[in-house]
C-alpha positions as CSV (number, residue, x, y, z in Angstrom):
1,M,-52.0,-7.3,7.9
2,N,-50.6,-6.5,4.5
3,G,-48.6,-3.6,5.9
4,V,-46.9,-5.9,8.5
5,K,-46.2,-8.5,5.7
6,S,-44.7,-5.8,3.5
7,L,-42.6,-4.4,6.4
8,S,-41.3,-7.9,7.3
9,V,-40.4,-8.6,3.6
10,K,-38.5,-5.2,3.4
11,L,-36.7,-6.0,6.7
12,G,-35.8,-9.4,5.3
13,I,-34.3,-7.9,2.2
14,I,-32.4,-5.3,4.2
15,F,-31.1,-8.0,6.5
16,A,-30.0,-10.2,3.5
17,V,-28.2,-7.3,1.8
18,G,-26.5,-6.4,5.0
19,L,-25.3,-10.0,5.5
20,S,-24.0,-10.2,1.9
21,I,-22.1,-7.0,2.4
22,F,-20.7,-8.3,5.6
23,A,-19.7,-11.6,4.0
24,F,-18.0,-9.7,1.1
25,S,-16.0,-7.6,3.5
26,E,-14.9,-10.7,5.4
27,V,-13.8,-12.4,2.1
28,R,-12.0,-9.2,1.0
29,A,-10.0,-9.0,4.1
30,D,-8.6,-12.6,3.3
31,D,-7.6,-11.7,-0.2
32,W,-4.2,-10.3,1.0
33,V,-1.6,-13.1,1.0
34,F,1.6,-12.7,3.0
35,Y,4.6,-13.4,0.8
36,G,7.5,-12.2,2.9
37,G,9.1,-9.8,5.3
38,S,11.8,-7.2,4.9
39,G,13.9,-5.0,7.2
40,Q,12.5,-1.8,5.8
41,G,11.6,0.6,8.5
42,E,10.3,4.2,8.6
43,E,11.5,6.5,5.9
44,K,11.6,9.6,8.1
45,E,13.6,12.2,6.2
46,L,12.6,11.4,2.7
47,I,10.7,14.1,0.7
48,L,10.3,11.9,-2.4
49,R,9.6,8.2,-1.9
50,D,11.5,5.6,-3.8
51,W,8.8,3.8,-5.6
52,S,11.1,1.0,-6.7
53,R,12.2,0.2,-3.1
54,L,10.9,-3.4,-3.3
55,N,13.6,-4.0,-5.9
56,K,16.2,-3.1,-3.2
57,L,14.8,-4.7,-0.1
58,K,16.2,-8.1,0.9
59,P,13.8,-10.7,2.3
60,V,14.3,-11.6,6.0
61,P,12.6,-14.2,8.2
62,K,9.1,-13.0,9.5
63,T,10.4,-13.0,13.1
64,E,13.0,-10.3,12.1
65,A,10.9,-8.3,9.7
66,R,10.2,-4.7,10.3
67,T,7.7,-4.7,7.4
68,Y,5.3,-7.4,6.3
69,H,4.6,-7.7,2.5
70,Y,1.3,-9.0,1.0
71,Y,-0.2,-9.2,-2.4
72,D,-4.0,-9.1,-3.2
73,R,-4.7,-12.6,-4.7
74,D,-7.9,-11.3,-6.4
75,S,-6.1,-8.4,-8.0
76,V,-3.7,-10.6,-10.0
77,A,-4.7,-10.0,-13.6
78,S,-2.8,-11.4,-16.6
79,N,-3.0,-9.9,-20.1
80,S,-2.9,-13.4,-21.6
81,P,-4.5,-16.8,-20.9
82,F,-1.1,-18.4,-21.5
83,P,1.9,-18.4,-19.1
84,G,4.1,-15.3,-19.4
85,G,3.0,-12.0,-20.6
86,S,2.3,-9.2,-18.2
87,V,0.5,-9.4,-14.8
88,R,-1.0,-6.6,-12.7
89,V,-1.1,-6.9,-9.0
90,W,-1.7,-4.9,-5.8
91,E,1.1,-5.2,-3.2
92,K,0.9,-3.9,0.4
93,A,3.8,-3.2,2.7
94,V,2.7,-2.9,6.4
95,L,5.1,-1.4,8.9
96,Q,5.3,-3.6,12.1
97,K,5.4,-0.9,14.8
98,E,3.3,1.8,16.2
99,I,3.7,5.1,14.4
100,K,2.3,8.7,15.0
101,S,-0.8,10.0,13.2
102,Y,-0.3,12.5,10.4
103,E,-1.2,15.4,12.7
104,E,1.3,14.3,15.3
105,A,4.0,13.7,12.7
106,R,3.4,17.1,11.1
107,E,3.6,18.9,14.5
108,E,6.8,16.9,15.4
109,I,8.5,17.9,12.1
110,K,7.3,21.5,12.5
111,E,8.9,21.7,15.9
112,E,12.1,20.1,14.7
113,E,12.3,22.4,11.6
114,E,11.6,25.6,13.7
115,T,14.5,24.6,16.0
116,R,16.8,23.8,13.0
117,L,15.9,27.0,11.0
118,K,15.6,29.2,14.1
119,R,12.4,30.7,12.8
120,K,8.6,30.0,12.9
121,I,7.2,27.8,10.1
122,N,4.9,29.7,7.8
123,V,2.2,28.6,5.3
124,L,4.7,28.4,2.4
125,D,6.8,25.8,4.4
126,Y,3.9,23.3,4.6
127,A,4.4,22.3,0.9
128,W,7.7,20.7,1.8
129,L,6.6,19.6,5.3
130,F,3.7,17.6,3.8
131,P,5.6,14.7,2.2
132,L,7.9,14.4,5.3
133,A,4.8,14.0,7.5
134,V,3.2,11.6,5.2
135,N,6.4,9.4,5.2
136,R,6.6,9.5,9.0
137,A,2.9,8.7,9.4
138,S,2.6,5.9,6.7
139,K,1.6,2.6,8.3
140,E,0.6,0.9,5.0
141,T,1.7,1.5,1.4
142,E,-0.3,-0.1,-1.4
143,T,1.3,-0.2,-4.8
144,L,-0.1,-1.3,-8.1
145,Y,2.5,-3.1,-10.2
146,D,2.6,-4.2,-13.9
147,I,5.1,-7.1,-14.0
148,D,6.3,-8.4,-17.4
149,C,6.9,-12.1,-16.6
150,D,8.9,-12.7,-19.8
151,S,11.4,-9.8,-19.5
152,R,11.5,-9.8,-15.7
153,E,10.8,-6.1,-15.5
154,F,8.1,-4.1,-13.6
155,F,6.4,-0.8,-13.9
156,I,4.7,1.1,-11.0
157,L,1.2,2.3,-11.9
158,E,0.0,3.8,-8.6
159,V,1.0,4.2,-5.0
160,N,-1.3,4.9,-2.0
161,N,-0.1,5.8,1.6
162,Y,-2.4,5.0,4.5
163,D,-2.1,6.2,8.2
164,K,-2.5,4.0,11.2
165,A,-6.3,4.4,11.2
166,G,-6.4,3.1,7.5
167,K,-7.1,6.6,6.1
168,R,-5.6,7.3,2.7
169,M,-3.2,10.3,2.9
170,T,-1.9,10.3,-0.7
171,R,-2.5,8.7,-4.0
172,E,0.2,9.0,-6.6
173,A,-0.2,7.9,-10.2
174,N,3.0,7.2,-12.2
175,M,3.0,9.5,-15.3
176,V,6.3,8.1,-16.7
177,M,4.8,5.3,-18.9
178,D,8.2,4.0,-20.2
179,L,10.0,3.7,-17.0
180,W,10.4,-0.2,-16.5
181,F,12.8,-1.5,-13.9
182,P,14.7,-4.8,-14.3
183,I,13.8,-7.2,-11.3
184,Q,16.9,-7.5,-9.1
185,P,17.8,-11.1,-7.9
186,G,17.5,-11.7,-4.1
187,T,14.9,-8.9,-3.5
188,M,11.3,-8.7,-2.3
189,M,10.4,-7.8,-6.0
190,E,11.8,-11.1,-7.1
191,V,9.8,-13.0,-4.4
192,L,6.6,-11.2,-5.7
193,Y,7.4,-11.9,-9.3
194,K,7.8,-15.6,-8.4
195,E,4.4,-15.6,-6.7
196,V,2.4,-14.0,-9.5
197,C,4.3,-15.2,-12.6
198,K,3.4,-18.8,-12.3
């Protein structure tokens, strides 16, 4: 009898832990707040991504947007209890169209480049094919920003690219610690600034 009681207690604990994990994941999914749409589409031919692209994108109505932009409400962290100062926030850009997987994009680019170069792609070529395939296969890009609310400048700490299945393909950390960008008026970056610097 004690064995059955012990087993039921263990199963109850496992069930409770499972429910709490499920509840946490449900809450986590709602932490992303839509704050605007842009006309940004695929960046097919880029080898290096422009990390400051939010500072160039103009907001468009959601019905016309090629990319939806969100920020993680729970990630907003200020360095001061008073208004102003600097704020860190995760931002996510989600392309609003079906795209190829990384493997499909790599094969497509390989065929295009073999035709263009009139030769077979070899192992050494994959170093420059990789970023092209990542750009073509990126469904979501998550960026960690540090925004100075007083000077209206921002710094990019980290960028992650995810494929259509939600698998991270790249993680890039910004090593240039003194590269701050002024926030341009009328851009998605200004919209994000107004959302988090309240």
